[in-house]
DSSP file (Angstrom, degrees, kcal/mol; ACC not computed):
  #  RESIDUE AA STRUCTURE BP1 BP2  ACC     N-H-->O    O-->H-N    N-H-->O    O-->H-N    TCO  KAPPA ALPHA  PHI   PSI    X-CA   Y-CA   Z-CA
    1    1 A M              0   0    0      0, 0.0     2,-0.4     0, 0.0     0, 0.0   0.000 360.0 360.0 360.0 144.3   -4.3   -4.1   -7.1
    2    2 A S        -     0   0    0      2,-0.0     2,-0.6    73,-0.0    70,-0.1  -0.719 360.0-160.4 -90.6 133.2   -4.7   -7.3   -5.2
    3    3 A F        -     0   0    0     -2,-0.4    61,-0.1    68,-0.1    59,-0.0  -0.941  11.9-179.3-115.1 109.5   -1.7   -8.5   -3.1
    4    4 A N        -     0   0    0     -2,-0.6    59,-0.4    59,-0.1    -2,-0.0  -0.916  30.2-116.1-111.7 135.4   -1.8  -12.2   -2.2
    5    5 A P        -     0   0    0      0, 0.0     3,-0.4     0, 0.0    57,-0.2  -0.325  22.7-126.2 -61.0 145.7    0.9  -13.8   -0.1
    6    6 A L  S    S+     0   0    0     55,-3.5    56,-0.1     1,-0.2     3,-0.1   0.940 105.0  14.2 -61.0 -49.3    2.9  -16.5   -1.9
    7    7 A N  S    S-     0   0    0      1,-0.5    -1,-0.2    54,-0.3    55,-0.1  -0.017 116.0-101.9-118.6  29.6    2.2  -19.2    0.7
    8    8 A G        -     0   0    0     -3,-0.4    -1,-0.5    53,-0.2    53,-0.5  -0.249  57.0 -50.1  79.4-172.0   -0.5  -17.6    2.8
    9    9 A N        -     0   0    0     51,-0.1     2,-0.6    -4,-0.1    51,-0.2  -0.698  37.2-142.1 -97.9 151.6    0.0  -16.0    6.0
   10   10 A I  E     -A   59   0A   0     49,-2.8    49,-2.2    -2,-0.3     2,-0.3  -0.963  28.8-172.7-111.8 111.5    1.8  -17.3    9.1
   11   11 A D  E     -A   58   0A   0     -2,-0.6    47,-0.2    47,-0.2     3,-0.2  -0.812  11.5-139.7-103.5 142.0   -0.2  -16.2   12.1
   12   12 A F  E    S+A   57   0A   0     45,-2.1    45,-4.0     1,-0.4     2,-0.1  -0.948  92.0  29.2-146.9 128.2    0.8  -16.6   15.7
   13   13 A P  S >  S-     0   0    0      0, 0.0     3,-1.0     0, 0.0    -1,-0.4   0.612 104.2-126.3 -71.2 150.3   -1.1  -17.3   17.8
   14   14 A L  T 3  S-     0   0    0      1,-0.2     3,-0.1    -3,-0.2    -2,-0.1  -0.374  80.8  -3.5 -69.1 136.1   -3.2  -19.3   15.3
   15   15 A N  T 3  S+     0   0    0      1,-0.2     2,-0.3    -2,-0.1    -1,-0.2   0.781 101.3 124.3  50.2  36.6   -7.0  -18.4   15.0
   16   16 A E    <   +     0   0    0     -3,-1.0    -1,-0.2     0, 0.0    -4,-0.1  -0.925  32.0 175.2-121.3 152.8   -6.9  -15.9   17.9
   17   17 A A        -     0   0    0     -2,-0.3    67,-0.1    -3,-0.1    68,-0.1  -0.965  42.3 -81.7-144.7 157.2   -8.0  -12.2   18.0
   18   18 A P        -     0   0    0      0, 0.0     7,-0.0     0, 0.0    31,-0.0  -0.304  35.8-127.1 -57.4 147.9   -8.3   -9.6   20.7
   19   19 A D  S    S+     0   0    0      1,-0.3     0, 0.0     2,-0.1     0, 0.0   0.919  98.5   4.0 -60.2 -49.1  -11.5   -9.8   22.7
   20   20 A D    >   -     0   0    0      4,-0.1     3,-2.2     1,-0.1    -1,-0.3  -0.743  64.7-174.4-143.2  90.3  -12.4   -6.1   22.1
   21   21 A P  G >  S+     0   0    0      0, 0.0     3,-1.3     0, 0.0    -1,-0.1   0.728  81.7  68.8 -61.6 -23.9  -10.0   -4.3   19.8
   22   22 A H  G 3  S+     0   0    0      1,-0.3     3,-0.1    63,-0.1    63,-0.0   0.538  81.4  73.7 -75.1  -7.0  -11.8   -1.0   20.4
   23   23 A M  G <  S-     0   0    0     -3,-2.2    -1,-0.3     1,-0.3     2,-0.1   0.629 126.0 -50.7 -75.3 -12.3  -10.5   -1.0   24.0
   24   24 A G    <   +     0   0    0     -3,-1.3    27,-0.9    -4,-0.2     2,-0.3  -0.197  63.7 179.0 141.5 128.3   -7.1    0.0   22.6
   25   25 A I  E     -B   50   0A   0     25,-0.2     2,-0.3    -3,-0.1    25,-0.2  -0.990   2.3-176.7-146.8 145.1   -5.0   -1.5   19.9
   26   26 A N  E     -B   49   0A   0     23,-2.2    23,-2.8    -2,-0.3     2,-0.3  -0.923   7.7-159.5-138.6 166.7   -1.6   -0.7   18.4
   27   27 A F  E     +B   48   0A   0     -2,-0.3     2,-0.3    21,-0.2    21,-0.2  -0.958  10.3 175.8-143.7 160.2    0.5   -2.1   15.5
   28   28 A D  E     -B   47   0A   0     19,-2.0    19,-2.3    -2,-0.3     2,-0.3  -0.931   8.8-171.6-151.8 175.6    4.0   -2.2   14.3
   29   29 A Y  E     -B   46   0A   0     -2,-0.3     2,-0.3    17,-0.2    17,-0.2  -0.984  13.7-158.4-161.0 168.4    5.9   -3.9   11.4
   30   30 A E  E     -B   45   0A   0     15,-2.2    15,-2.7    -2,-0.3     2,-0.3  -0.958  16.1-169.3-149.2 157.6    9.1   -4.7    9.8
   31   31 A F  E     -Bc  44 105A   0     73,-1.5    75,-2.4    -2,-0.3     2,-0.3  -0.982  12.0-162.3-150.9 158.7   10.0   -5.8    6.2
   32   32 A A  E     -B   43   0A   0     11,-2.3    11,-2.8    -2,-0.3     2,-0.4  -0.979  12.5-169.1-137.7 147.2   12.8   -7.1    4.0
   33   33 A G  E     -B   42   0A   0     -2,-0.3     2,-0.4    73,-0.3     9,-0.2  -0.999  13.4-165.4-141.4 146.7   13.1   -7.0    0.2
   34   34 A K  E     -B   41   0A   0      7,-2.2     7,-2.7    -2,-0.4     2,-0.2  -0.974  23.3-137.5-130.1 116.3   15.3   -8.6   -2.4
   35   35 A R  E     -B   40   0A   0     -2,-0.4     2,-0.3     5,-0.2     5,-0.3  -0.530  19.9-179.4 -78.0 137.9   15.1   -7.1   -5.9
   36   36 A T  E >   -B   39   0A   0      3,-3.0     3,-2.0    -2,-0.2     2,-0.4  -0.809  65.9 -63.3-136.5  89.0   15.1   -9.4   -8.9
   37   37 A G  T 3  S-     0   0    0     -2,-0.3    -1,-0.1     1,-0.3    29,-0.0  -0.541 118.3 -15.7  66.2-124.2   15.0   -7.1  -12.0
   38   38 A E  T 3  S+     0   0    0     -2,-0.4    28,-2.7    -3,-0.1    29,-0.4   0.480 128.9  79.2 -89.3  -5.6   11.8   -5.1  -11.9
   39   39 A M  E <   -BD  36  65A   0     -3,-2.0    -3,-3.0    26,-0.3     2,-0.4  -0.610  64.0-153.2-102.2 166.5   10.3   -7.5   -9.3
   40   40 A V  E     -BD  35  64A   0     24,-2.6    24,-1.9    -5,-0.3     2,-0.7  -0.998  14.7-140.7-138.5 131.4   10.8   -7.7   -5.5
   41   41 A S  E     -BD  34  63A   0     -7,-2.7    -7,-2.2    -2,-0.4     2,-0.5  -0.866  32.2-165.5 -85.8 115.6   10.6  -10.5   -3.1
   42   42 A L  E     -BD  33  62A   0     20,-2.8    20,-2.8    -2,-0.7     2,-0.5  -0.923  15.0-166.2-119.1 122.1    9.0   -8.8   -0.1
   43   43 A L  E     -BD  32  61A   0    -11,-2.8   -11,-2.3    -2,-0.5     2,-0.4  -0.901  14.0-174.1-102.5 122.6    8.9  -10.3    3.4
   44   44 A I  E     -BD  31  60A   0     16,-2.7    16,-2.2    -2,-0.5     2,-0.5  -0.983  10.6-176.0-125.8 131.3    6.5   -8.5    5.8
   45   45 A H  E     +BD  30  59A   0    -15,-2.7   -15,-2.2    -2,-0.4     2,-0.3  -0.975  11.7 173.5-126.4 116.4    6.1   -9.1    9.5
   46   46 A S  E     -BD  29  58A   0     12,-2.7    12,-2.5    -2,-0.5     2,-0.4  -0.867   9.3-167.4-117.3 155.5    3.3   -7.1   11.3
   47   47 A W  E     -BD  28  57A   0    -19,-2.3   -19,-2.0    -2,-0.3     2,-0.4  -0.999   9.1-152.4-145.3 144.5    2.1   -7.4   14.8
   48   48 A V  E     -BD  27  56A   0      8,-2.5     8,-2.7    -2,-0.4     2,-0.5  -0.923   9.5-157.3-115.4 136.1   -0.9   -6.1   16.6
   49   49 A I  E     -BD  26  55A   0    -23,-2.8   -23,-2.2    -2,-0.4     6,-0.2  -0.977   9.8-149.3-119.5 125.7   -0.9   -5.4   20.3
   50   50 A D  E >   -B   25   0A   0      4,-2.1     3,-1.8    -2,-0.5   -25,-0.2  -0.232  36.7 -91.9 -86.3 175.9   -4.2   -5.3   22.3
   51   51 A H  T 3  S+     0   0    0    -27,-0.9   -26,-0.1     1,-0.3    -1,-0.1   0.616 126.6  55.1 -66.7 -11.5   -4.9   -3.2   25.4
   52   52 A Q  T 3  S-     0   0    0    -28,-0.2    -1,-0.3     2,-0.1   -28,-0.0   0.407 120.4-106.7 -98.3  -1.3   -3.8   -6.1   27.6
   53   53 A G    <   +     0   0    0     -3,-1.8     2,-0.3     1,-0.3    -2,-0.1   0.530  68.0 148.1  90.7   4.9   -0.4   -6.4   25.9
   54   54 A K        -     0   0    0      1,-0.0    -4,-2.1     2,-0.0     2,-0.4  -0.584  39.0-140.4 -77.5 135.6   -1.1   -9.6   24.0
   55   55 A V  E     - D   0  49A   0     -2,-0.3     2,-0.5    -6,-0.2    -6,-0.2  -0.839  14.2-168.0-102.9 132.7    0.7   -9.7   20.6
   56   56 A Y  E     - D   0  48A   0     -8,-2.7    -8,-2.5    -2,-0.4     2,-0.3  -0.976  18.3-164.7-117.6 113.1   -0.9  -11.1   17.4
   57   57 A S  E     -AD  12  47A   0    -45,-4.0   -45,-2.1    -2,-0.5     2,-0.3  -0.703  11.2-175.3-103.8 151.3    1.9  -11.6   14.9
   58   58 A R  E     -AD  11  46A   0    -12,-2.5   -12,-2.7    -2,-0.3     2,-0.4  -0.980   0.2-175.8-144.4 133.4    1.5  -12.2   11.0
   59   59 A K  E     +AD  10  45A   0    -49,-2.2   -49,-2.8    -2,-0.3     2,-0.3  -0.979   8.6 167.0-128.4 144.5    4.2  -12.9    8.5
   60   60 A A  E     - D   0  44A   0    -16,-2.2   -16,-2.7    -2,-0.4     2,-0.4  -0.988  25.6-138.2-156.2 152.8    3.8  -13.2    4.7
   61   61 A T  E     - D   0  43A   0    -53,-0.5   -55,-3.5    -2,-0.3     2,-0.3  -0.946  22.1-175.1-116.7 131.5    6.0  -13.3    1.6
   62   62 A Y  E     - D   0  42A   0    -20,-2.8   -20,-2.8    -2,-0.4     2,-0.4  -0.912  16.7-159.9-127.5 152.5    5.0  -11.5   -1.6
   63   63 A F  E     + D   0  41A   0    -59,-0.4   -22,-0.2    -2,-0.3   -59,-0.1  -0.934  40.3 131.5-131.7 111.6    6.5  -11.4   -5.1
   64   64 A L  E     - D   0  40A   0    -24,-1.9   -24,-2.6    -2,-0.4     2,-0.1  -0.917  61.9 -61.9-153.9 168.7    5.4   -8.3   -7.0
   65   65 A P  E >   - D   0  39A   0      0, 0.0     3,-2.6     0, 0.0     4,-0.3  -0.374  49.2-121.6 -62.2 138.3    6.6   -5.4   -9.1
   66   66 A R  G >  S+     0   0    0    -28,-2.7     3,-1.4     1,-0.3     4,-0.3   0.790 109.5  63.9 -53.6 -31.9    9.0   -3.1   -7.1
   67   67 A I  G 3  S+     0   0    0    -29,-0.4    -1,-0.3     1,-0.3     4,-0.3   0.727 100.9  52.2 -68.6 -19.3    6.8   -0.2   -7.6
   68   68 A D  G <> S+     0   0    0     -3,-2.6     4,-2.4     1,-0.2    -1,-0.3   0.338  78.5  98.7 -96.2   4.6    4.0   -1.8   -5.6
   69   69 A A  H <> S+     0   0    0     -3,-1.4     4,-2.0    -4,-0.3     5,-0.2   0.914  82.7  48.1 -63.4 -45.7    6.0   -2.7   -2.5
   70   70 A V  H  > S+     0   0    0     -4,-0.3     4,-2.1    -3,-0.2    -1,-0.2   0.926 113.6  48.1 -57.4 -48.8    4.8    0.3   -0.4
   71   71 A E  H  > S+     0   0    0     -4,-0.3     4,-2.8     1,-0.2    -1,-0.2   0.875 109.1  54.3 -60.3 -39.8    1.3   -0.3   -1.3
   72   72 A A  H  X S+     0   0    0     -4,-2.4     4,-2.5     2,-0.2    -1,-0.2   0.880 107.7  49.2 -63.2 -39.9    1.7   -4.0   -0.4
   73   73 A I  H  X S+     0   0    0     -4,-2.0     4,-1.8     2,-0.2    -1,-0.2   0.908 112.4  48.2 -65.7 -40.8    3.0   -3.2    3.1
   74   74 A T  H  X S+     0   0    0     -4,-2.1     4,-2.5     2,-0.2    -2,-0.2   0.935 113.5  46.9 -63.8 -46.2    0.1   -0.9    3.8
   75   75 A K  H  X S+     0   0    0     -4,-2.8     4,-2.7     1,-0.2     5,-0.2   0.899 108.8  55.7 -64.6 -40.2   -2.4   -3.4    2.5
   76   76 A H  H  X S+     0   0    0     -4,-2.5     4,-1.8     1,-0.2    -1,-0.2   0.906 111.2  44.4 -58.6 -44.8   -0.8   -6.2    4.6
   77   77 A I  H  X S+     0   0    0     -4,-1.8     4,-2.5     2,-0.2    -2,-0.2   0.923 112.6  49.5 -65.7 -47.0   -1.2   -4.2    7.8
   78   78 A K  H  X S+     0   0    0     -4,-2.5     4,-2.5     1,-0.2    -2,-0.2   0.911 112.2  48.7 -63.5 -40.8   -4.8   -3.1    7.1
   79   79 A T  H  X S+     0   0    0     -4,-2.7     4,-2.3     2,-0.2    -1,-0.2   0.869 110.2  52.1 -66.8 -33.8   -5.8   -6.7    6.3
   80   80 A H  H  X S+     0   0    0     -4,-1.8     4,-1.0    -5,-0.2    -2,-0.2   0.933 110.9  47.4 -61.7 -47.4   -4.1   -7.8    9.5
   81   81 A L  H ><>S+     0   0    0     -4,-2.5     5,-2.1     1,-0.2     3,-0.6   0.920 113.0  48.1 -63.3 -44.8   -6.0   -5.2   11.5
   82   82 A V  H ><5S+     0   0    0     -4,-2.5     3,-1.8     1,-0.2    -1,-0.2   0.924 109.5  53.2 -63.7 -42.1   -9.4   -6.2    9.9
   83   83 A N  H 3<5S+     0   0    0     -4,-2.3    -1,-0.2     1,-0.3    -2,-0.2   0.720 103.1  58.6 -63.8 -21.5   -8.6   -9.9   10.5
   84   84 A M  T <<5S-     0   0    0     -4,-1.0    -1,-0.3    -3,-0.6    -2,-0.2   0.407 129.3 -94.7 -90.6   1.4   -8.1   -9.0   14.2
   85   85 A G  T < 5S+     0   0    0     -3,-1.8     2,-0.5     1,-0.3    -3,-0.2   0.536  75.8 145.3 100.6   5.8  -11.7   -7.5   14.5
   86   86 A V      < -     0   0    0     -5,-2.1    -1,-0.3   -65,-0.1    -2,-0.1  -0.668  46.0-130.9 -81.5 127.9  -11.0   -3.9   13.8
   87   87 A D     >  -     0   0    0     -2,-0.5     4,-2.3     1,-0.1     5,-0.2  -0.253  25.6-100.5 -74.3 167.5  -13.9   -2.4   11.9
   88   88 A D  H  > S+     0   0    0      1,-0.2     4,-2.7     2,-0.2     5,-0.2   0.887 118.9  48.7 -57.3 -48.2  -13.2   -0.3    8.7
   89   89 A M  H  > S+     0   0    0      1,-0.2     4,-2.4     2,-0.2    -1,-0.2   0.935 114.1  45.2 -59.0 -48.7  -13.6    3.2   10.4
   90   90 A F  H  > S+     0   0    0      1,-0.2     4,-2.0     2,-0.2    -1,-0.2   0.861 111.9  53.6 -68.5 -33.6  -11.3    2.4   13.3
   91   91 A C  H  X S+     0   0    0     -4,-2.3     4,-2.3     2,-0.2    -2,-0.2   0.943 108.5  49.6 -63.2 -48.0   -8.8    0.8   10.8
   92   92 A R  H  X S+     0   0    0     -4,-2.7     4,-0.7     1,-0.2    -2,-0.2   0.912 109.8  51.2 -56.8 -43.9   -8.8    4.0    8.8
   93   93 A R  H  < S+     0   0    0     -4,-2.4     3,-0.4     1,-0.2     4,-0.3   0.882 111.6  46.7 -61.8 -37.8   -8.2    6.1   11.9
   94   94 A L  H  < S+     0   0    0     -4,-2.0     3,-0.3     1,-0.2    -1,-0.2   0.818 119.1  41.1 -70.6 -31.7   -5.2    3.9   13.0
   95   95 A M  H >< S+     0   0    0     -4,-2.3     3,-1.6     1,-0.2    -1,-0.2   0.397  83.8 106.4 -97.5   4.8   -3.8    4.0    9.5
   96   96 A R  T 3< S+     0   0    0     -4,-0.7    -1,-0.2    -3,-0.4    -2,-0.1   0.866  93.1  25.2 -51.1 -49.6   -4.6    7.7    8.9
   97   97 A D  T 3  S+     0   0    0     -4,-0.3    -1,-0.3    -3,-0.3     2,-0.2   0.093  91.4 139.7-105.3  18.5   -0.9    9.0    9.2
   98   98 A F    <   +     0   0    0     -3,-1.6     2,-0.4   -24,-0.0    -3,-0.1  -0.487  20.7 167.8 -72.6 129.8    0.8    5.7    8.3
   99   99 A E        -     0   0    0     -2,-0.2     2,-0.3   -25,-0.0    -2,-0.0  -0.992  41.7-108.0-135.0 140.5    3.8    5.9    6.0
  100  100 A V        -     0   0    0     -2,-0.4     2,-0.5     1,-0.0   -30,-0.1  -0.549  35.9-149.9 -71.5 135.8    6.3    3.1    5.3
  101  101 A D    >   -     0   0    0     -2,-0.3     3,-2.1     1,-0.1     4,-0.2  -0.920  13.6-147.8-112.3 122.0    9.4    3.9    7.1
  102  102 A N  G >  S+     0   0    0     -2,-0.5     3,-1.6     1,-0.3    -1,-0.1   0.740  96.8  71.6 -60.6 -23.2   12.8    2.7    5.6
  103  103 A E  G 3  S+     0   0    0      1,-0.3    -1,-0.3   -73,-0.0    -3,-0.0   0.681  87.2  65.5 -66.2 -17.9   14.1    2.3    9.3
  104  104 A K  G <  S+     0   0    0     -3,-2.1   -73,-1.5   -74,-0.1    -1,-0.3   0.500  77.1 114.4 -84.2  -4.1   11.7   -0.7    9.6
  105  105 A A  B <   -c   31   0A   0     -3,-1.6   -73,-0.2   -75,-0.2    -3,-0.0  -0.425  46.1-172.0 -69.6 143.8   13.7   -2.6    7.0
  106  106 A I        -     0   0    0    -75,-2.4   -73,-0.3    -2,-0.1     2,-0.1  -0.825  37.3 -75.7-125.8 163.4   15.6   -5.7    8.2
  107  107 A P        -     0   0    0      0, 0.0     2,-0.5     0, 0.0    -1,-0.0  -0.386  52.7-107.0 -63.1 140.5   18.1   -7.9    6.5
  108  108 A Y        +     0   0    0    -75,-0.2     2,-0.3    -2,-0.1   -66,-0.0  -0.564  55.4 148.1 -76.0 121.0   16.7  -10.2    3.9
  109  109 A G     >  -     0   0    0     -2,-0.5     4,-2.2     1,-0.1     5,-0.1  -0.793  25.3-172.5-153.9 106.6   16.7  -13.8    5.2
  110  110 A T  H  > S+     0   0    0     -2,-0.3     4,-2.0     2,-0.2     5,-0.1   0.876  86.0  53.6 -70.0 -37.9   14.0  -16.2    4.1
  111  111 A M  H  4 S+     0   0    0      2,-0.2     4,-0.5     1,-0.2    -1,-0.2   0.957 115.1  39.3 -65.6 -48.5   15.0  -19.1    6.4
  112  112 A E  H >4 S+     0   0    0      1,-0.2     3,-1.0     2,-0.2    -1,-0.2   0.910 114.7  55.2 -65.3 -41.1   14.9  -16.9    9.6
  113  113 A F  H 3< S+     0   0    0     -4,-2.2    -1,-0.2     1,-0.2    -2,-0.2   0.839 103.1  54.2 -62.2 -37.1   11.9  -15.1    8.5
  114  114 A S  T 3< S+     0   0    0     -4,-2.0    -1,-0.2    -5,-0.1    -2,-0.2   0.560  82.4 110.1 -78.6  -8.6    9.8  -18.2    8.0
  115  115 A R  S <  S-     0   0    0     -3,-1.0     2,-0.1    -4,-0.5    -3,-0.0  -0.299  83.7 -91.4 -66.7 154.9   10.3  -19.5   11.4
  116  116 A M        -     0   0    0      1,-0.1     2,-0.4     2,-0.0    -1,-0.1  -0.377  40.2-128.4 -64.9 142.0    7.3  -19.5   13.7
  117  117 A V              0   0    0      1,-0.1   -60,-0.1    -3,-0.1    -1,-0.1  -0.768 360.0 360.0 -95.1 136.5    7.0  -16.4   15.8
  118  118 A N              0   0    0     -2,-0.4    -1,-0.1  -105,-0.0    -2,-0.0   0.338 360.0 360.0-146.8 360.0    6.5  -16.7   19.5
């Protein structure tokens, strides 16, 4: 299934990527969801950290069936890594043991979430 953000991605810094992601890269994320019947409004914030410690952040809002939330989080992170210059094989290696962790859930708040990350 294709997961497209409602209003596109909010990237910070804009139009930047690590010089060489294969020198070392790490990622983390947080998410919030609000259920509306069988649908969920899902806010996802992921960030990629390069070997020099520079952070590349991405936020997006999705509205999708609740059953697809875990897959949407995974796809959001994979897309973020690929957009940072990580090739498919390296992305697979980074995501090999990835599982969505409920401890990464944050309180749902669209106003705070949509603010620019810095």
